[in-house]
C-alpha positions, -999 to 999 in steps of 0.1 A, spaced: 401 251 -227 396 223 -260 432 205 -256 432 209 -224 431 170 -203 419 183 -173 388 204 -191 382 173 -209 386 153 -179 361 172 -159 338 173 -188 334 136 -187 356 136 -225 384 116 -208 379 89 -181 386 91 -143 382 76 -110 366 100 -97 369 100 -59 346 131 -51 328 157 -76 305 188 -72 293 215 -100 323 231 -102 353 206 -89 363 173 -98 384 154 -82 402 119 -93 431 97 -86 461 105 -106 477 81 -129 515 88 -115 509 81 -79 536 97 -56 517 82 -24 491 57 -16 467 81 -20 474 101 -44 441 130 -57 442 154 -79 413 183 -73 402 204 -101 384 233 -110 358 224 -140 366 261 -150 394 263 -171 420 287 -150 459 281 -161 475 292 -134 474 300 -98 484 332 -102 451 338 -130 435 328 -96 416 358 -79 383 351 -65 393 345 -28 356 325 -24 363 300 -54 402 292 -40 381 285 -6 355 261 -27 384 244 -38 402 243 -6 372 226 9 369 202 -25 403 189 -15 392 184 22 353 165 8 385 144 -17 406 134 13 373 124 35 358 105 6 398 89 0 400 81 37 431 98 48 417 134 64 419 120 96 451 102 93 465 136 80 472 144 44 491 172 21 480 195 -1 505 205 -32 497 229 -58 523 239 -85 524 279 -102 544 278 -138 573 255 -152 600 261 -125 574 247 -100 573 216 -118 535 227 -132 529 207 -161 494 208 -169 481 244 -172 448 235 -155 449 247 -121 450 217 -95 454 203 -63 477 174 -52 458 155 -19 490 130 -9 484 106 23 476 72 24 511 68 50 536 90 70 553 117 51 586 134 52 592 166 66 593 195 36 623 218 41 
């Protein structure tokens, strides 16, 4: 999608501190960190919302890419949290699916 910031990052049109990438996914440091380690994992393919994702194999590969990014970022062993938001009421601001990898310190309990 021409006006999508994440599509532009995936295409290399906008610079980012890339942590991990493969043919289908790019993981880069978030510019508005919510934890000492905050990496965003996006598919190169534009998919606007999690509710638009229908391919289970692709979803599994996205999860594995997040795991690899956590390893490269140095939080796989100590622990990390994966967060994805779907639609505006959940806090989705960029309408290109993405997963946040958060870690680098002890995270509080949810709920």
